[in-house]
N, C-alpha and C positions, 0 to 999 in steps of 0.2 A: 362627521358630525353626523349626516346621514345614516351612517351605520350603525351607530352607536347601539340602537334596538337592537339587531343582531348580535352585536360583544356580547349585551348582557342574554341574550338567550342561550347562547353559546356557553356561556361561563354556568349561569345555572345550570345549563343539561351536562355538562361534564363533569362538575365539580358535584352536581346531584344538592343543587342548593333551591332553598325558596327563591323564588323570580324578583318578588318585592324586597326582600332583602339584596340582593346583589345591586338592583335599580338603587337604593338607597348610599348602599357605599359605591357605586361607579358616580352621583351626585356628588359624593363628599369628596371622592377625586380628584373630581371638575375642578371643583373649586379652591380646594388643596393647591392644584395646578396652576389657576388662575392667579392666585396669592402670591405663590414663587416665583411669577413669571412677569405678572405686572407690579407685584407691591401689596404687603400687609395691609396698608392702608387702603386699599379698596375694599369696596363692599361687593360682593357678587350673592347672586343665587341662581337657581336651574330652576325652568320650568318643568313640572312634574310630568307633565305630559310629551311634551315634545322635546324634553331633554337639550334646550338650546339654554347656552349661559350667557347670563344678562350682568350687566355692573348695574347698581343702583344709587343715586345721588339725591341728594335730598335737597331740599328749597329751603334758604335760609336767606334774614334780610341783608340789604348789600353793605350793611356796617358791622353783621355780628363776626366775632374776634375769630369765630371758629375756621373762618376762610383762610386767614391768616396761620393758623394752625395746622390743618388738613382741607385744603382745597379738593381732593382728589374724592372724597366722599359728600362736596356738599358743594353747590354751585349761589351764587347771589340772583336776587329773585329780578333783577333787572335782567342780565343775561340768560336766564332762565323764559323770560317769557319772549325772546326772540327766538328761540325754538318751538315754545309752546307756550302761545299768549295768553291763556287762560289759568294758568297755572299758580295757586298761592303759596303763602309761606306753609310749610311742613309737607307739603306735597313731595313728592317722588318720582324723578325722571330715569327711565330706565333704557339703557342703550346694549345692543346684542353684542357680544363677546366671540372673535372666531380664533381660538388656538391652531387653528389649522395654518395660516398666513405667519407665523411664530417661527418653524423650521424645526429641527431635529431636535432643540433643547426642549421645547413644549413637550415634544413627542414622547423624550425619555423621563421627564420628571412625570408623566401621566401614567407610562407602564410601570414607574416603582410605585407611582401609590397605588395604582388599581392593585397590583400585586401583594403590597402589604396588606391591605384592608381587603381585597379578599381571601389572602389566609386568616388574615386574625376573625373575617366570618366563618371560613373553613373549622377552625379552630374551635368557635365558639360554639356550633352547630354541632359540631362531635359531642364536644363536652355536655353539653343539655341533654341532647340523647343519651350519654352513658348515666349522665347526673341521675337520669330517669328510669336507671335501669339496676338504681342501688337497690341493693335486697332479691336481685333475680338471679336466675342460673345462668353463667357462659359456659362456654367449652372452646378448646383450642390446644393446640400442638406444642408442646414444649421446644424452646430454642435454644434456652441459656440456662445454666447454673454459675451464680457466682463464687465467689471466694468464702461469702459469708450464707453459702445456702438459699439465698433464695434463687427461685426460679420463675422463669422470664416463659410469656406463654403467648402467642400469636393469636389472638380474638378477631375477626375482621379487620378494619384497618389498622387496628393499634396493638402494642404490645403490653399486655398488663403482668404485673410480678403478684408471685405468690408468696410473701416473706415465710421466713421457716417457723416463727411463733403460729400461722395461720394455718399449718400444713399438722395433719394428724400424726402423733407420736408411732415413730414407728417407719412412716410412709415413706417412700424412695422413688423420684423420678427420673429420666433418660430424656435425654434429645428423642423427640418423635413420639413420646407417648402425647396422647390425648388424656386430655386432667379437666375433671367437671369441679365448678367452683361456685362460689357467690358473689358479687360484686359486694364490697365491704365501704369503699368511698373513692370517691372523684374530686381530685384536685386539679390545679394546676401547680407546675413547678420546673420552669426552664423547659416547658412542655406539660400537655394532659398525662399525667401518673392515674394508671387505677390499680386500685389495690384489690386484692383476691383472697377470699378468706375459706377455708372447708373446716374448720372449728368454730365458726359461727350458729347458734341454734336456728337462725335464717335458712342457713344450707338443710340443716336436716327437713325443717319443712317445706322449702321448695322440691326437693326430693318425695318427700311423701308426697305432694302436690300431684309430681309428674306420673308416679306409681299408683294411686288410689284416684281412681277416676270419682268415687263420691267427694273427695275433696275438692278436687279439682272443680267438680259441676258447682260446689257450693252448699251437695246435702250435708258433707261433713265438714264442721269448723274445727280448729287447730287453735286451740283455745291459751295453750301456754304451752311453752318448752321449754328443758332446762340438758344441756350437757356435759358431761368430761370428756370432750371430746378421746375417742379411739377406745374406750373405757362402757361407759354408759350414759343412756339418753332417757329422758322417761317425756309423754306425751300427752298431754291432755285433750279430750276428744270432747266433744258437743254435737247433737243436731235436733234439729225441730222437727224431724222426720219418725211418728211413729213408728213405722215399716223400716227402720235402718237401725241396725246396731252399730255402732260410731265406731267400736273396737273391735270387733268383728273384721268389718268392713276394709278398716286400715289393715288389720295382721290379715287377713285372705285368709282363701282353701290351703289348712295344712302350711298357713306361716309364709306363700310362696311371694306376697308384696311386701310384708315387713322383709324377709331375709333379702329379698332385691336391694332394697335402701342400707339393710346392715352391709352388705358386703361391700357398698359403695361407699362406707365408712370403716373400711377398713377393717369390718366382723365388731362395728359396736353393737353391745346389747342392746335393744330399744324395748322400755316399757309402755305399752300403751292404757292411760287411763282416763277413765268416765267421770266426764265433770258433771261438778255437784256445785251448788252454788251454797251449802253450808260448809264455809273451810274445816270445819272438824271433821263432816265425812269426808273432802278430799283428802287432807290429810292421812286419814287412816286410810284409803284406799291406794294412795301415794307410796305408802311405807310396807307396801304389800314386795315380800312374802310374807313380811313378819304380820300375824295375828293382835288386831289391837283392840285392848279391852277400853278403853276410852280416851277421849280429847278434850281437852277444854284449852281455849284459845283467851288471853286476854293479851294487850297492850303488846301486840306483833310478837307475842311468844306464846306458843304452843306445849303444854305440858301433856305428854303422850304415855299413860299408862299401859303395861304390859309384863304380861310375865318372864321371869327369868331365865325361860329356854327362848323367847320369841325376840331376847335384848340383840343379839349377834347378827341377825336376818333383818331387823331394823337398821341397824349399824351399816352391814353390808362390810364389802371387801376393803381396806384400807379409808373407812367410812363415806364413799361413795354413797350409800344409798339417801342415808339422810342429810349427808352436804346437796344432792339433788330435791329433797322433799324440800329442802330451807328454800332452795333457788325458787323452786314452785309456787311456793305459799308468801314469801316473804316473811317469815316467820321464824323467831330460831326456835328450835325442837332440843325439849328437855326429855330424856328419857325416867320416866317413875318407876321402877322395877316394884309388880307388886310383891308383899313379901308371903311365905306361907302359911299362916293365919289366914290373910286373905284369901289366897288361891283355896284352903280349904271350905271356908266360906263360903264361897262364890258355887265349890264342887257341890257344898251338904246344900245349897239354895238349887241347883239347878235338878239335883237329885230328889230333894221334894216335888219340884214342878213336875218333874217327869213321873212320881207317883201319883200327883195329884189328877193327873190326865191318863194313868191304868184305872187311876177309880170312877171315873165318869161312867 
């Protein structure tokens, strides 16, 4: 028992665990061992400083019925006063217990108890570590692929898995490849399970954060993000710095920053949009490359007016563009194609305006 402090420090250092947490588990192991050796009816506690084991006995009246039921946790007042003359009913007597004198049986029980509780502590520590990393990027080597095309990746002390549904369409990995992904969720199911994703919008956000210093330093913020993995994505950006262009900073000189992110995402096209707190303006910007005449939003429905030649651009290939805008704005997008009369009226209005400026 004199070496128990050394044992605690050794376990904590070897397993990289918190010293106080290990100490708590050792105390639990000591109490459980004592109960298994002496009996479950005994009441034990461990002094937190000395780590010595004690049995606790409560002083009760001589005629108390509990003496007949469980005399191991209780002592009659008359008997207690022979050991400590000033005790009263309700006081507690403590007796130091030694496991060392109980031989190999106690040692084996203590060893199993320590092993069990330290392993549980280790699992909980690892679980908490990765639970706090949900939404962050990790990377590791591919070590296995199963029949369902799930990919298993070694990251630090654990093996995570990347389900096929969380993989970008067209991606194929082989054993030994280094793969980046974001932690989607962490749960316990016959051990700690870490599910990764390369299709989550969070993955795109974290890649931009790692590639664009202005985002990492907090000068540019990602307000929202929507993806159709492997096809196209739209990112809404904002800044509180008047001298920073959030879109330009994210795209980089000649697109070098955004292209690096796109390459990691299997050449996914990424549109960067400057944020506006006016939902109508934001929707008009997000529908680029289409040129929008007007946007009216009511009850989560946006009616977008545009010329006929802009309709296909607003919809995008396979409807991707309009779907992404709907995701970003949380609005149902309805396209209202302006008829030829409206177009002629608009053209005439612009012509009259042009003539007005010519006459000035």
